[in-house]
N, C-alpha and C positions, 0 to 999 in steps of 0.2 A: 393476460389477455388484453388486446388493444381495444380501443373504442373508436367507432366510426359514427359520425353524425352527418346526415344529409337531408336536403329538402327534396321532396318528390311532388310531381303534379297531382292534383286532386284525383284524377282518374286512376292513377297508379296506386294511390293510397286507398281508394275504394276497392280496387282489386285485391290489395293486401288484406284489407279487413274481411273480405269474403273468404280469402284463403285461410285467415286465422280461424274463422268460424267453422269452416269445413274440416280443417285439420285439427281443430281443438288444441291449439298451441298458442303460447304467448308471442308477442310481437318480436322480441329479441331472438327467440328460438327460430321463428319463421324467417327473419331476415338473414340469420346465420345460415340456415338451411338453403334458402334460395341463392344466396351469394356463393355458397360452396358448390351448388349444382351448376350455377352459371359459369364459375371459373373452371370447373371440371369440363364442361362442354367447350369452353374456349381453348383449354389446353389440347383437347382432342382435335379440334378444328385446326389449331396451329400445327400440330403434328402431321395431320394429313396434308396441309398446305406445303409445309417444308419438305415432306417426303415426295409429294408430287412435283415439286420444283427441283428435286435432286439435291437439296441442301443438306439433308441428313440421311443416314442409313435407316433401313427398316427397324433394326433393333433400337436405335437411338429414338426413332419416332414412337415406338411402343413405350419406351421409358418416359419420354416427354408426356405422352398421353396417360401415364400411370396405369398401363394395362399390360397384361401378359401378352407375349407375342401371338398366342393363339387368339385371344380376344381382339387384339389389334388387327390381325389378319382378317378376321370376320368384319370388323368395323371398316377397314379399308375396302374390302370387297363390296360392302353395302353402299359405299360412296364412290364406286367405280374408279378407285385409285389403283393403278397398276404399279406394283412394287417388285415384281419378279423380273429382273433383267440381269445381264452380266455385270453391269456396273454396281447394281444394288448388292448382288451376291458377293462381289469382291469386297465391298465396303463392310458388309456384315461379317465376312470371314476374317477380315483384318481386326475387327473389334473383339473377336473371340480370342 
């Protein structure tokens, strides 16, 4: 397991301390959890962005987001991303 060390603003450290108390977890666990959640959200946003820009197929976007195609379809719908088109369908069929 790697080690990450960073300095954070006092306000952010205060928020982290509040999070630690409410979640009743230690600092290392909290930072790992928050980092993991942040990266998960970033991956999903990247998948939507690339799908919306026609850079990747729907199936590739679902894989990038680490979601099932059904979960990703709902996620894309919630973010008003249109993914059903002839071009998208052709790309997805080629991947199969």
